N, C-alpha and C positions, 0 to 999 in steps of 0.2 A: 884788384879787388873792387868791388861795388860798396856805395855806401851802405844798402841793403843789405848784402852779404856778410861786411864787416858788422853790421850790429846785430845781425843774427848768429856769428864766431861766437863775439863777446859777448850775448845774453847767454848761452845757452853752451858753450867750452866747459866753464867752471863746473856746471850743475849736471853735465852728463860726466865727469871725470870722480866728480864726488859718489853720484848713484853709481858707476862700475866699482870704485873701489868699499864705497861702506854699505852696499843691500848686494852684491855680488859675490864680490872677491872674499871679505870678511866673512861672509859666510859660509862659503864653498873650503877653504883652503885656513887652516888644514883639515877643517872637519871630514873631509871626503878620502885624504890621505890613509890608504891601508899599511900601515908598514910592516904590520905581520904577513900578509901573503902577495902585495905589491897590486900595483890598479887602485879602484877609486871604490869607496862604497857611496850609493846615491839614495839609499834609501830613506826618508826622514818625514815626518811628521809636519803639521801645518806650525807647530811652534819649533822646528828646527830638532827633533830629538829622534832616533834611531828608532825605524818604523819595524824591524825585522828582517827587511830585504836585503839580502846580500848576496844576490845573483850578481852577476859579471855580466853583460848581456853586449856584443860587439859594436854598437850603434853607440852606447851613451858612454863605454870608457873610452872609443875613441874619439867622441867628441871631445872628451875631457882632455885628451892628448895633444889633439890641436890647439883649442884655446889654451893651456899649460904652455905648450909651444909658442904659439902667437904671442902671448902675454911677454914670456921670454924676450922675444924678435925684439918685440918694438920698447924694448927697455925699463919694464912694470918690474916693481922689486927689486932684491937686492940678492938675486940667486935663488932664492926659492921658486920660482914658477920651473926655472930649469931643471930642479930637483924634481918639481910635481911629473913633468915632463917625462923624465928620466922613468921614475916611477912608471907611470902608466906606459910607454911604449916597451920596454923589459915586460912587462906583463902578457901585451900585444905579441912582443915576438916567443915570450919563455910559455904562454900558455893557451894563447888562442889562438895561435898560427897552426895551422895543420901538418907537420913534417913531413906526412907522408906524402900528402895529395894536394896540398899547397890551399892558400887561401885562409879564411879566419872561419870558426866556429860560432855558431849564431847565442852560443851562451856556456858559461862555465860557471859553479859553486864559486865560491869566494876563493878555495883554497886552489882553483884550476882545475878541479875534477870536470871535464866535459858532460853535461845535461843536454845539450842539442847539439849535435854535430852539423846538421844539415848545412847548406852554405845559401844563403839569397843575396843577389846582388845591391838589396836597400843597404846590407850590413858591411859588406863587399867594398861598396862606396865611401863607407865612413872610416875603412882602416885604409883605403888607399891616399884620403884627406891626411888623415891624420899623421902617416909614414910622410908625405910630403911636404906637409909641415914642419914635421920632426926635421926632417933631414934639411928643410930651409933654414933653419933658428939654428941647430948645431951642428950642420957641415956634417952630420953621422953617416958613413959613406953604408955602412950597414946597412942604415934604413934605406938610402936611395937605392940599393942593390935590392932590399926587399919590394921595395915599390915597385920598379921597374917588374920583376918577375911577377907580383900579381897583376899589374897592369896588362902584361903578356899571357897569362890566365887567362884572364879574363874576355881579351881576344877568341885565344883559343877554344876555349869551354864554352864560352856565353853570349857570343857575337853571332847574332842573326843574320848573316849576310841576304840572306834569299826576302826576307820581309826588312830590313834596317832596326834600330835598335839593338835591345839585347832580351835574352831570357834569362828569367829571373831566378827560379829557385829548383835547387840541384840537392841529389842526396850527397854526403860526405865526400865520394870519391869524383862528383861531378855528373854522375846519372842525372840526366833530368828528371824532374819529379810532374809527373801529367796528371795523377790521380790524387784524390784525398785532400789534402786541406794543407794552409800554407799560412804562415803565422809572421805577420810583420804589423809595422804601424799603421794603425788605423785610422781615419778621419775622425772617430770617435774620441772625445776629450779624456785625458790621461784621469780626471777624476772621479771614474765611472767607482763603484762601491769595489770590483774584482781589482784584486791587488795588480793581474798582470795587463798591458796596454795593449796586448797581443787580439788579433780578430781572424778569423777562418776565412778566405778566399778562396777563389779557384786558383791553382796554382798553374795554369799557361797563361793567366792574365799578363799585359804589359802594365805596367802603370805610369802616369804622368811623374808621381810622387817619386819612384824610384829612380827616374831616368833624368827627372832634376836633380836628384843628388849625384848620379853620376855625373852629371856638367857639372858640379860642384865640385867634388873630388877630382876628374880630368882636368880642371881650369887649374889647380893648384899643382897637381901631378906637373901640368903642361910647364906652368910656370917658375917652377922649381929644378924639375927635372928634363922634362919634353924630349920627343923623339917627332919624325916626322907623321908617325902611326898616330901619335896625339892629338895633333893638329889636324887631320881630316875627320878624327870621333868629334873632337869639339864642335866640326862644321855640322857634322851628321844630327848633332845633340841638339845645338841650335837650331836646326831645320824642326826637328820635333817639338821643341820647348817653345817656338813662333808661329807654328802652323797646325802639324800634327794633330796635337791638343787642344786647339783653338774651335771651342762649337763659333765660327763665326757670324752666325746669327744673331749674337748675342754677345759676341765678343768677351766670352768667357772659358775658362778650361776643364775638363772631368777627367777623371782620375782611368778608369777602368778601359783596358781593351783587348778583343784577342790580339794572335800572333799576328794577322797580318794589317793590324791599326785599326782595325773597324772598330769603329766605338762601342762599349757597351752603354746601352741605352734603356734597354730592358726592363731593368729592376729602377723602380722608384729612390732608392737609394743609391743608384749609380750616377742618376740626373740630377745633379747639384753640382754648385760651385764652391769652393773653398777661397775664402778671403785673402786669407794668410797666404796660401799655396801659390795665386793669383800675381799676388803684390811679394811675394819672393820670386817668383818668376821674374818680374820685371829688372830686378837689380842684378840677381845670378846673372843673366843671360847677357845685362851689360857687362859684367867682369868677364865673361867668356869671351866677349866682343874682344873685351882689350887685348884678351891673354893672345886672341890670333891677328891682332892690328884690323879687325873687321871696323868698319863704325858704327857706333852707336844708333845714328839717326837712319840707317836704315829699318829700323825697329819702334821710331817715333809715336807715328800710328798708331800701332799693338797697344805699344806701352802708354797711351793717352786712354784708347779705349777698353784695357783692361782695368785700370785707374779708376775711370767714371761710372762703371761696371759696380765695383766696390763700394763705391762712396754712396753709389743710388741704392744698393741693394744688400749693403752689409755694412753702414757706417750708421751709428747712433747720432741723430743730429741733437737729441734732447739732452744726453748725458756724456756723447761722447765715444771712443773708441767704437774698432772693429767688432761684431759678430763673428761666429763658426764659420755658419755655410747654411745654406737656404738653396731651392729648387731654382733649378734654370728659367733667367726671368721673372724670377719671384724674389719676394721679400724673404729677409732671413726668416728660417725655422729653430735653426740652433742660437738662442741668442746670448749664449754665454760667449764671456768674454776672456779667451785666452791670453796668457802672456805671451807664448810666442808667436801668437797672431799681432796682437800690440810691437813686439818688437820687430819682427818682419815689416810690416809696415810701416812704422816708425823709418826704418834704414830705408826704403821706396821711397817714402815721399821725400825724404831730404834728398836722395839720387837723383831724384826727379827734378825737383828745386833747379838742384847744379846744371841737369842736361839740358831743363826747358827754359829756366828762369822765368818760370809761371809762378806768380803770388798765390794761386789756388794748391798747388804742392806745399809751400811756404805753409800755409795755413793748415794744412793736412798734418804735416810735422808738428806745428807748434802746439794744435788741438790733440794729438794722439800723445805728444808728451805731457800733455797736460793731465789727459786721464790714465798715462801711465804716475805722474808721481801723485795724484790726488788721492788713487783705488789701486791699482796692480802695486804700486810696493808694500811691502811691510816694514815699515819704521821703525818697528818696535824690536821684531826678531829676526830680520833679516831678510831679505831675497824676495824674490815677486810670488805673488799669488798665481798659484795653477789658472784658478778661472775668477770671472766677478760675473756675480748673477747679474738677475733684468732689476733686482732689489739693490744693487750695488754691494753685497755681502761675498763675503772669498769663501771659495768652494775651494776642494783639492788639497794634495799634500805638496809639500816642498821641495821633494826628492822622490823621485820616483825613477819605471823604466825610460821613461822618454824623457822626463824632466831634471837635468843637470845645467849647469852655468852655458851651453851652447845659446841658445837662440838669446837671449838678452847680454851674456858676454860679448858676444858677436856683434850684435845691435850696436851697444854702446862703442864699441872697438871702430867699426864701422863709420860711425854718425860722427865720433871723434876724428878721425881721419879726414871724413867730408869737409867738416868745419874748418880744420887746420888748412888744406888743403883752399878753401875758400878763400 
């Protein structure tokens, strides 16, 4: 270990562990555990009081299963995170899994009554992520079998053999939805006035965001269970995430594509760069490379250029922190600093420091960490504020459809692991 790396670990490991415990875990556990119906209740206002939203959506339910299982696997707590993982896994299995057609429903009521039975691959990706991590943590054979069944279902029903990648949106019986509207996570912030984080999109689109999280889920599936086919799919997804979705003239990614991967740039709202997604792509593709024994160095130039773009166009040099998004080749127009963007950029910066040894990434890590501790964390009521505005004031809820403990909890775990390895 270099003296510089040793000093970084010495300075930040204790603080990262304290932040994980005091601001994330102590806020969510046991508050989110639904002992009556199973799964997790995730709707909370800025002070941490229940805000009335007790619907259970596959993305956030699965994310909490993943986090609980990961915490247990890494030895946190004294069995309480295994208990939390069991609670969430059983709800996914019993209430959100479609026993007739397979796959996970998009959303159910608190008691498991199905309200949105459609299947979107964004949600399925997190279901696979959760099942794979739960199996890896607990050794549960049933979870392994369900993960394999889901992986094979995505291969048979959603794989686009002609154009590559995956068709994304389906009815309950896996009939592709080609007209109307689709509901999924939007690039718009989760602190919008409406309670729902859903947006309306052309259902035939392929999204960078969906394929990024398929890569994430497939990586954990391959590491925990693994088949020859999962390795092949990771190679394909790596190509999509490091080439197809990159606008090489500016070295930033865009999100919306026609089925043949022609970029949708006809709408001004589509010609934008999301700094958090671009830097999340950096470290998630690193993880996928490791899973299939591919050298990360093959993509070093891309990683550096994506980071350069985000620092130039999306970073606040005056106050610190990364903005939300902006037009391609221009400065940020949405200048809210979202909790998840800071979390993903913190992780990416530290992994780039490990990968390259460059002090510029160490500085990006340290400056982002300082912004988080000074502004993003609510040291009084716990958790991280959903967003910080240009006046450095908090906006949004502590818990919502897409805001649970996944982004910041995972970032802290990843950064702790990186510094321990250094």
